[in-house]
N, C-alpha and C positions, 0 to 999 in steps of 0.2 A: 540478749539485748535488754537494756534496762526497761523496767516497767513503768517508772515515773520520769517525768521531765524535770529538768533542773530549772526551777523558778528563780530568776536573778533580780526581779523587781516586782513589787506588788503594792498597790494602795487601793482605795475603794473605787477607783475609776479605771485603772490601767493594770495590765500584767504583762511581764515579759519573761520569755524562757530562752534557754540556750538550745536551739534546735540542733539535734544530731545530724550529721551528714547522712544522706540516703533516706531521709523520712519525708514524706510528703506532707504539705501544710494541711490539706483537706482531701476528702474523697473525690476521685475523679474517674469518669467513665473510661478515660485513657489508659488507667492502670487498674483494671478490674480485679486483678489478682492480689492487689495490695490490701492488707487487713489493718494496718496501724497507721494513724494520721495524727499529726500534732493537735489539731483542733478538738478532735473527739477524745484523745488522750487527756488533754488539759481540762476539758470540760468534766470528764469523769473524775479526774484527780482533784479538782477544787469544788465540785458539786454545783456548778452554775454554768450558764451559757457563756461563750466567749465570742467576740467579734474581730476577725482578722483585719489589720489596718494596712498591711502591705504584703507583698510576695517575698518569698526566699526560694530560689531554685532548690529542687529536691537534693542535688549533691552538695549544696553549700550548707555550711554550718554557721551557727552563731545566733545573734539576737533577733528574735521575732516578737513583735509587740502586738497585743490584743486589747481591745477595749471591753469593759465588763458590762456595757449596756449599749443599746442601739443608739441612744442619744449621744453618748460619748464618741461612738464610732462616727456618727454624723459630723461631729464637732472636729474630730481629728483627721478625717480623710482629705479635707482640703489641704491640710498641712503637708500630707505626703504627696498630693498632686502638685503642690507648689515647691517651694525650696526652703521650707521652714525646718525641715528635719535634716540634721547633719549626720551622715553615716560614715564610718570608717571601716574599711576592710583591710585584711592582710592576706597575702598569697605568696606562694613559692613559684617563681617562674624561671624558665631556662634562660641562660645567658646572663651577662652582667649589665644591669641598668646603672650607668655611671652618675647620672644626676636627675634631679626631679624635674617635672615639667607638667604642663596641662595639655592634654590631647583633646582637640575639637575636631571629631571625625563622625559625621552623621551616619546613621544606621538604618538600613531598611528592616522593617519588621520581619522576623522570621516566621514563616507559615509552618503550621504543624502538618505533618504528612497525612494525618487522619481528619483532624477537625477542619482543615482548611483545603481539603483536596479538591473542592469544587470552586475555590476562588479563581477568578479570571483576571482581575486587575493586578497589575504589578505594584507592589507597595512602594510608597515614595520614601525616600531617606528623610529621617528626621533628625533634629539636633541631638547630639550625644557628646557630652563632655565629661572627662575624667581627669582629676588631679592625681598625680602619683609621685612617690619618692622612694628611693631605696633605703632599706634599714640596715641590711647586712649582706655580705657577699660570702660565697663558698666555692671551692673547687674540688672535685673528687678525681683522684688519679685513675680514671677509667676511660679508655679510648672509645670514642664514638665518631663514625664517619671519618672525616679527614682530620678530626681533632684528636690529640693524645689525652685530653682530659675533659671533664664536663663542669661548666660553670653554672651557678644558680644565684639568684637574688631573692632575698625576703623583701617584698615590696609593700608599702602602705598605699592604699588607694582610697580616694574620696570622690564618689560619683556625684556630679552636679545635676545630673538628669537620670531618669529611671528606665532606660530602654531594656527590653528583654535580652538577657545575657550580655549586657553592655560590658561589664568588666572583662569577661572572658573573650569577647570579640575584639574589644580594644587591645588587650595584650596580644592576641593573635595577629592583629594589624601591625603591631610593633615588632613582631617576630619574637616576642618574650612570652611564649605560651605558658599558660598556667599548668603546673604538674597535676596529672590525674584528670584533665579535661579530655573526655573521649570524643567530643564533638568538634571542639576548637583547638585541641592541643596537638602534641607531638607524641605519637605512639611509642617511640624509642625511649623517650625520657620516662613516659608513664610505666613502661616495662621495667626500666632501671630501678625506679622507686619501689615497684612491687617486689623485685629481687632483693634489693639492698635493705629496704626499711619495712617490708611487708605492708606497704602503703596502697591500699585498694580504693582510695577515695580522692575527690577533688580537694586540692589544697587551697581552698578559698573560704575565708572565715569573716563573718560580720562581727567585728570585735568591739565596736563602740557606736552608741547612738546618742545624740545630744539634741535636746529641744526644750522650748519653754513650756512648762506643764500648763495645760489649758485651764485648769482650775485654780491651782495655787499660784501660778505665775513664776514659780521658781525655775532655774536654769537646771534641767534634769540630765544628768549623765549616766547611762547605763553601760556596762562593760560585760563582756562574756569571754571566759577563758577558753583556750583550745583544748581539744580532746587528747586522748592518749596516743592515737596515731600521729597527730601533729607533734606531740612532745618527742616522740621516738625520732621523727625526722628532724626537728630542731636540734636535738642532742647530736644526731648523726652528722649534721652539717656544722656542728660547732657553734650553734646559736641558742644554747640552752637558756640563756637569760634575756633573749631578745624580746620574747613575748611573755 
């Protein structure tokens, strides 16, 4: 495993890294056995404290943005709570998505089996909106179930809200499960990708973040490239130049 994080943007106020799939953002008592975290690794790498501005699920790769001071963190956090930060994700999903659309499907907060085991009230569904569009399609001549082949779509997604596991749950709702998702996905397709492409990770990547810089006022666009596993999958599906 790499010892340093890929820094994809840095100025005197903000820093962004390309988070590897499978790496936790910060230390958690829910994962006591884990020893490597983005926050501590980045702090040690640049020699100063960093302040996370948003979450990125452990299995998701891509852009993770930090402030370099508590003052900047306080200034940026409301932007993430609102809709001033425009994020773009890419994912490989089962089935063919024929055309783009916007899914407005409220989601109940997912309770953690350990942290929320004493919760008694049923969570209320909250607004969750995802804009999505197909980028490329592929078909593998491998029978599955009642079908003689497997179809997949490379999809671009732009969440307008920030619910927990929103993109994964929205794709599940559409029956276009994200490949590699062990909680909301389809185990048959996950196994196929492990066998065909040695893909043992979630194929969900935070590829682009755009916002107005809080100090300079410039329109800042940060992009993150996909990793080697993603590259192997893209090549295998004939999408080598799609991302």
